[in-house]
C-alpha positions as CSV (number, residue, x, y, z in Angstrom):
1,M,18.4,18.3,0.6
2,K,15.4,20.2,-0.8
3,I,12.8,17.6,-1.6
4,L,9.4,17.8,-3.3
5,L,6.9,14.9,-2.9
6,I,4.0,14.9,-5.4
7,G,0.8,12.9,-4.8
8,E,-0.3,10.7,-1.9
9,Y,-1.4,7.1,-1.3
10,S,-2.3,6.0,2.3
11,R,-0.1,8.8,3.9
12,V,3.2,7.5,2.3
13,H,4.6,10.9,1.3
14,L,3.2,12.6,4.5
15,T,4.9,10.1,6.8
16,L,8.1,10.2,4.7
17,A,8.2,13.9,4.9
18,E,7.9,13.8,8.7
19,G,10.9,11.6,8.8
20,L,13.1,13.5,6.4
21,R,12.3,16.9,8.1
22,S,13.4,15.4,11.5
23,M,16.7,14.7,9.8
24,G,17.0,18.4,8.8
25,H,15.9,18.2,5.2
26,E,13.5,20.7,3.6
27,V,10.5,18.9,2.3
28,V,7.2,20.0,0.6
29,V,4.3,17.6,-0.1
30,A,2.0,18.5,-2.8
31,S,-1.2,16.3,-3.2
32,D,-4.9,16.0,-3.4
33,G,-4.8,14.4,0.1
34,D,-5.6,10.9,-1.5
35,G,-9.0,11.9,-2.4
36,F,-11.6,11.4,0.3
37,K,-9.0,10.5,3.0
38,N,-7.9,14.1,2.7
39,Y,-4.5,13.6,4.3
40,P,-2.8,16.9,5.1
41,R,-0.4,18.5,2.6
42,D,1.6,21.6,2.2
43,I,0.2,22.4,-1.3
44,D,-3.3,21.3,-2.3
45,L,-3.7,19.9,-5.8
46,S,-7.3,18.6,-5.4
47,R,-10.3,19.5,-7.6
48,K,-13.9,19.7,-6.3
49,S,-15.4,17.6,-9.2
50,S,-14.9,16.3,-12.6
51,G,-17.4,19.0,-13.8
52,I,-16.2,21.6,-16.5
53,I,-15.9,24.5,-14.2
54,D,-14.2,22.7,-11.3
55,T,-11.9,21.0,-13.9
56,L,-10.8,24.3,-15.6
57,T,-10.4,25.9,-12.1
58,S,-8.3,23.1,-10.8
59,L,-6.1,23.1,-14.1
60,I,-5.3,26.7,-13.8
61,S,-4.5,26.2,-10.0
62,V,-2.2,23.3,-10.8
63,L,-0.3,24.8,-13.6
64,G,0.2,28.0,-11.5
65,K,1.7,25.9,-8.6
66,F,3.9,23.7,-10.8
67,K,5.5,26.9,-12.2
68,K,7.0,27.3,-8.7
69,F,8.3,23.8,-8.6
70,K,12.0,24.6,-9.4
71,G,15.4,24.0,-7.9
72,Y,14.6,20.9,-5.9
73,D,17.4,18.2,-5.4
74,V,14.8,15.4,-5.6
75,V,11.3,15.3,-6.9
76,Q,9.3,12.1,-6.3
77,L,6.0,11.2,-8.0
78,I,3.5,8.8,-6.4
79,N,2.5,7.4,-9.7
80,P,2.4,8.3,-13.3
81,C,-1.1,9.7,-12.5
82,F,0.5,12.2,-10.0
83,T,-2.2,14.7,-10.2
84,T,-6.0,14.5,-11.0
85,Q,-5.4,16.1,-14.4
86,N,-5.5,14.2,-17.6
87,V,-2.6,12.3,-19.2
88,K,-1.5,15.1,-21.5
89,V,-1.3,17.6,-18.6
90,N,0.6,15.2,-16.5
91,N,3.1,14.5,-19.3
92,Y,3.6,18.2,-19.7
93,L,4.1,18.6,-15.9
94,Y,6.5,15.9,-15.8
95,K,8.7,17.3,-18.5
96,K,8.7,20.7,-16.7
97,L,9.8,18.9,-13.5
98,K,12.6,17.2,-15.4
99,K,13.8,20.4,-16.8
100,N,13.7,22.5,-13.6
101,N,15.0,20.1,-11.0
102,K,18.0,18.0,-10.5
103,K,16.4,14.5,-10.0
104,V,12.9,13.1,-10.6
105,F,11.9,9.7,-9.3
106,L,8.9,7.7,-10.2
107,G,7.0,5.9,-7.5
108,A,5.4,2.5,-7.9
109,F,3.0,2.7,-5.1
110,G,-0.3,1.6,-6.8
111,D,-1.7,0.3,-10.0
112,D,0.0,1.1,-13.2
113,S,0.7,-0.5,-16.5
114,Y,3.7,-2.6,-15.4
115,W,1.8,-4.0,-12.5
116,V,-1.3,-4.7,-14.6
117,K,0.9,-6.5,-17.3
118,A,2.5,-8.6,-14.6
119,C,-0.9,-9.6,-13.3
120,L,-2.0,-10.6,-16.8
121,G,0.5,-13.6,-17.2
122,N,1.7,-16.1,-14.7
123,E,5.5,-15.8,-15.3
124,I,5.9,-13.4,-12.3
125,F,3.2,-14.1,-9.8
126,D,1.9,-17.4,-8.7
127,Y,-1.4,-15.6,-8.0
128,S,-2.7,-12.1,-8.0
129,E,-5.9,-10.0,-8.1
130,F,-6.4,-11.3,-11.6
131,F,-5.8,-15.0,-11.3
132,V,-5.6,-17.8,-8.7
133,D,-4.3,-21.3,-9.6
134,G,-4.1,-20.4,-13.2
135,K,-7.9,-19.3,-13.4
136,P,-9.0,-15.8,-13.9
137,I,-10.9,-14.1,-11.2
138,N,-12.8,-10.8,-10.7
139,V,-12.9,-10.6,-14.5
140,D,-15.3,-7.7,-14.8
141,F,-13.7,-5.5,-12.2
142,N,-10.2,-6.2,-13.6
143,Q,-11.2,-5.2,-17.0
144,R,-11.3,-1.7,-15.8
145,F,-7.5,-1.8,-15.0
146,I,-6.8,-3.2,-18.5
147,D,-9.0,-0.6,-20.2
148,K,-7.1,2.1,-18.3
149,W,-3.5,0.9,-18.5
150,I,-2.9,-1.4,-21.5
151,N,-2.5,-0.1,-25.0
152,T,-3.6,3.5,-23.9
153,P,-2.0,6.9,-23.7
154,L,-1.7,6.2,-19.9
155,E,0.6,3.1,-20.6
156,D,2.7,5.1,-23.0
157,S,3.0,7.9,-20.4
158,N,4.0,5.2,-17.8
159,V,6.7,3.8,-20.0
160,M,8.1,7.3,-20.8
161,M,8.4,8.2,-17.1
162,A,9.9,4.9,-16.2
163,N,12.5,5.2,-18.8
164,T,13.4,9.0,-18.4
165,S,13.2,9.2,-14.5
166,D,16.3,8.9,-12.4
167,G,15.0,6.0,-10.5
168,I,12.0,4.1,-9.6
169,V,10.9,3.3,-5.9
170,A,8.6,0.4,-5.2
171,C,6.7,0.1,-1.9
172,L,5.6,-3.5,-2.3
173,Y,7.0,-6.7,-3.6
174,E,4.3,-6.9,-6.3
175,Y,5.3,-3.5,-7.7
176,Y,9.0,-4.2,-7.4
177,V,9.0,-7.5,-9.4
178,A,6.8,-5.9,-12.1
179,Y,9.5,-3.3,-12.9
180,E,12.6,-5.4,-12.0
181,P,12.7,-7.3,-15.4
182,F,12.9,-4.0,-17.3
183,F,14.7,-1.7,-14.9
184,K,16.9,-4.0,-12.9
185,D,19.5,-1.2,-12.3
186,K,17.3,1.6,-11.4
187,V,14.3,0.2,-9.4
188,R,14.5,-0.3,-5.7
189,Y,12.2,-1.6,-3.1
190,I,11.9,0.5,0.0
191,P,9.2,-0.5,2.7
192,L,6.3,1.7,3.5
193,P,7.0,4.2,6.4
194,L,5.2,4.3,9.6
195,N,5.8,6.6,12.6
196,T,5.6,3.7,15.1
197,S,6.1,6.0,18.1
198,E,2.6,7.4,17.4
199,I,1.0,4.0,17.1
200,E,0.1,2.5,20.5
201,F,1.3,-1.0,21.0
202,Q,-1.6,-3.0,22.5
203,P,0.2,-6.2,23.5
204,I,-2.0,-9.4,23.9
205,A,-0.4,-10.5,27.3
206,D,-2.5,-13.6,27.9
207,E,-4.0,-16.4,25.8
208,P,-7.5,-15.2,24.9
209,E,-10.5,-17.3,26.1
210,K,-12.1,-16.5,22.7
211,V,-10.3,-15.4,19.5
212,N,-11.6,-12.1,18.2
213,F,-11.2,-12.0,14.5
214,F,-11.5,-8.6,12.7
215,I,-12.5,-8.1,9.2
216,G,-13.2,-4.8,7.3
217,I,-15.6,-4.9,4.3
218,N,-15.4,-2.5,1.4
219,K,-18.4,-3.4,-0.8
220,V,-17.1,-1.7,-3.8
221,R,-13.8,-3.6,-3.8
222,E,-14.4,-6.6,-1.6
223,K,-14.1,-9.2,-4.5
224,F,-10.8,-7.4,-5.6
225,K,-9.3,-7.5,-2.2
226,G,-10.8,-11.0,-1.5
227,T,-12.7,-10.1,1.6
228,D,-15.6,-12.1,0.3
229,V,-13.6,-15.3,0.3
230,M,-12.2,-14.5,3.7
231,E,-15.6,-13.8,5.2
232,R,-16.8,-17.2,4.0
233,A,-13.9,-19.1,5.6
234,L,-14.5,-17.0,8.8
235,A,-18.1,-18.0,8.8
236,R,-17.1,-21.7,8.6
237,V,-14.7,-21.3,11.5
238,K,-17.4,-19.6,13.7
239,D,-19.9,-22.4,12.9
240,K,-17.3,-25.0,13.9
241,Y,-16.2,-23.2,17.0
242,P,-19.0,-21.1,18.2
243,D,-17.7,-20.9,21.7
244,R,-14.1,-20.1,20.9
245,V,-14.6,-17.5,18.3
246,I,-15.8,-13.9,18.1
247,V,-16.2,-12.2,14.6
248,T,-16.0,-8.4,14.5
249,R,-17.3,-7.4,11.0
250,V,-17.0,-3.8,10.1
251,E,-18.5,-2.1,7.1
252,S,-19.0,1.7,6.2
253,V,-18.1,3.3,9.6
254,S,-15.9,6.2,10.3
255,Y,-12.1,5.8,10.7
256,D,-12.3,6.3,14.4
257,V,-14.9,3.6,14.9
258,Y,-13.0,1.3,12.6
259,Q,-9.8,1.9,14.7
260,K,-11.6,1.3,18.0
261,L,-13.1,-2.0,16.9
262,M,-9.8,-3.3,15.4
263,S,-8.1,-2.4,18.8
264,E,-10.4,-4.7,20.5
265,A,-9.5,-7.7,18.2
266,H,-6.6,-10.3,18.4
267,V,-6.5,-11.2,14.7
268,V,-6.9,-9.0,11.7
269,L,-7.7,-10.3,8.1
270,D,-6.3,-8.2,5.3
271,Q,-6.0,-8.4,1.6
272,L,-6.2,-12.0,0.5
273,Y,-4.3,-11.6,-3.0
274,S,-1.4,-9.6,-1.7
275,H,2.1,-11.0,-1.2
276,T,3.3,-8.1,1.0
277,P,1.6,-6.4,3.8
278,A,0.3,-3.0,2.9
279,M,-0.5,0.0,5.0
280,N,-3.5,-1.2,6.8
281,A,-1.9,-4.6,7.6
282,L,1.1,-2.8,9.0
283,L,-0.9,-0.6,11.2
284,A,-2.6,-3.6,12.6
285,M,0.8,-5.4,13.3
286,A,2.1,-2.2,14.9
287,Q,-0.7,-2.3,17.3
288,G,0.2,-5.9,18.0
289,K,-2.4,-7.8,16.1
290,V,-1.9,-11.0,14.6
291,L,-2.1,-10.6,10.8
292,I,-3.6,-13.0,8.3
293,G,-2.8,-12.0,4.7
294,G,0.1,-11.4,2.4
295,G,3.4,-12.6,3.8
296,E,4.8,-15.1,1.3
297,P,8.3,-16.5,2.3
298,Y,10.1,-14.8,-0.6
299,I,9.1,-11.2,0.6
300,Y,11.2,-11.4,3.7
301,D,14.3,-11.6,1.4
302,L,13.6,-8.1,0.2
303,Y,13.4,-7.0,3.9
304,G,16.7,-8.8,4.7
305,E,14.6,-10.4,7.5
306,Y,15.6,-13.8,8.3
307,D,14.5,-14.4,11.9
308,N,11.2,-12.7,12.6
309,R,8.4,-13.8,10.1
310,P,5.1,-13.2,12.1
311,I,2.6,-12.9,9.2
312,I,0.3,-15.9,8.8
313,N,0.4,-16.2,5.1
314,V,-2.5,-17.5,3.1
315,H,-2.8,-19.0,-0.4
316,P,-5.9,-17.3,-1.8
317,T,-8.5,-20.0,-1.5
318,E,-11.3,-20.3,1.0
319,D,-10.0,-23.7,2.1
320,D,-6.6,-22.4,2.9
321,V,-7.9,-19.4,4.8
322,F,-10.2,-21.7,6.8
323,E,-7.2,-23.9,7.7
324,K,-5.1,-21.0,8.9
325,L,-8.0,-19.6,10.9
326,E,-8.7,-22.9,12.5
327,W,-4.8,-23.3,13.3
328,I,-5.2,-19.9,15.2
329,V,-8.2,-21.1,17.2
330,L,-6.5,-24.5,18.1
331,N,-3.2,-22.8,18.9
332,K,-4.3,-19.5,20.5
333,K,-1.7,-19.8,23.2
334,Q,0.7,-18.6,20.6
335,I,-1.2,-15.4,20.0
336,P,0.8,-13.4,22.7
337,E,4.1,-14.2,21.2
338,I,2.9,-13.5,17.6
339,S,1.6,-10.2,18.8
340,R,4.9,-9.1,20.2
341,K,6.8,-10.3,17.0
342,S,4.3,-8.2,14.9
343,R,5.2,-5.1,16.6
344,E,9.0,-5.9,16.5
345,F,8.7,-6.5,12.8
346,V,7.2,-3.2,12.0
347,E,9.4,-1.2,14.4
348,K,12.5,-2.8,12.7
349,N,11.5,-2.7,9.1
350,H,9.1,0.0,8.6
351,D,9.9,2.8,11.1
352,F,9.8,6.1,9.2
353,L,13.3,7.2,10.2
354,T,14.9,3.8,9.1
355,V,12.8,4.1,5.8
356,S,13.8,7.7,5.3
357,K,17.4,6.9,5.4
358,K,16.8,4.3,2.7
359,Y,15.2,6.8,0.5
360,L,18.2,9.3,1.0
361,D,20.6,6.5,0.0
362,F,18.8,5.6,-3.1
363,W,18.3,9.3,-4.2
364,K,21.9,10.0,-3.8
């Protein structure tokens, strides 16, 4: 098959392309590299800045490149905002892709209007980045998502693409259930792909004397991700068990330093409000870390995984996080087994070759 993957979030399309190519398919990745992360791509769609000259230069470049996107068996878009151009340009490019290629699929890999709408009520989620226990949280920050996606041209664009695409792929439970009530017959959940052969398994062979907890801080998004709540719970555990706990707190360091410090930890704290492990969580599990984060019982049904459930799931409150952290400290003899099961879970459910086959089945 001849496949074009447009846009990038957290190396999803790049890793998927690697898997598909190993199976003999012709794959092109066109993206901006996911902004500052600057992931490799075959065709660059980035723009240097939002200034007038850079915007016009980028627009001319993107329009020229999209003229050549013809004759593909499958085109997949990472999001309704699949380039950094404005909504009118993306709508124009989408229609050209539909006209000039056999099938076009929409990706539900990040925030969009369906996810925001699902988060605004409590019919679908028991909790989300927008509310916990029926109470709104992060109100000012979340208003940005509402202003962007609800009752706007972007929402109209999202709805148009969802209705006219040949299918919709969701990489997390949250995105899948946001689309499923409207597109039951055309949306599919497919796990995030990882090349597990390139991720070193660092088994925790023995019960650690002290439990090393790792938490990464992004000051811009810490409330949205819930790391502020997790950090408070972690401080309480450290105060209660000062001789049994090590806290590795990382903020504003390079990726290499981040990975080195995480590799020395036993337990990684990830996104508090998620129901499903996202890419950073999966990378930690692939290394053999114990994950505290999104792992609700019902997500395993999407995986078809009924035996190995290694994620230590938390309800997004400080007290619940504290209880789960304390449980690990008091039951640290179980850390080696959870470490092994974490790696096995990722190998079974997220290996890029297994995931690539699921994409091929769905596209066909």
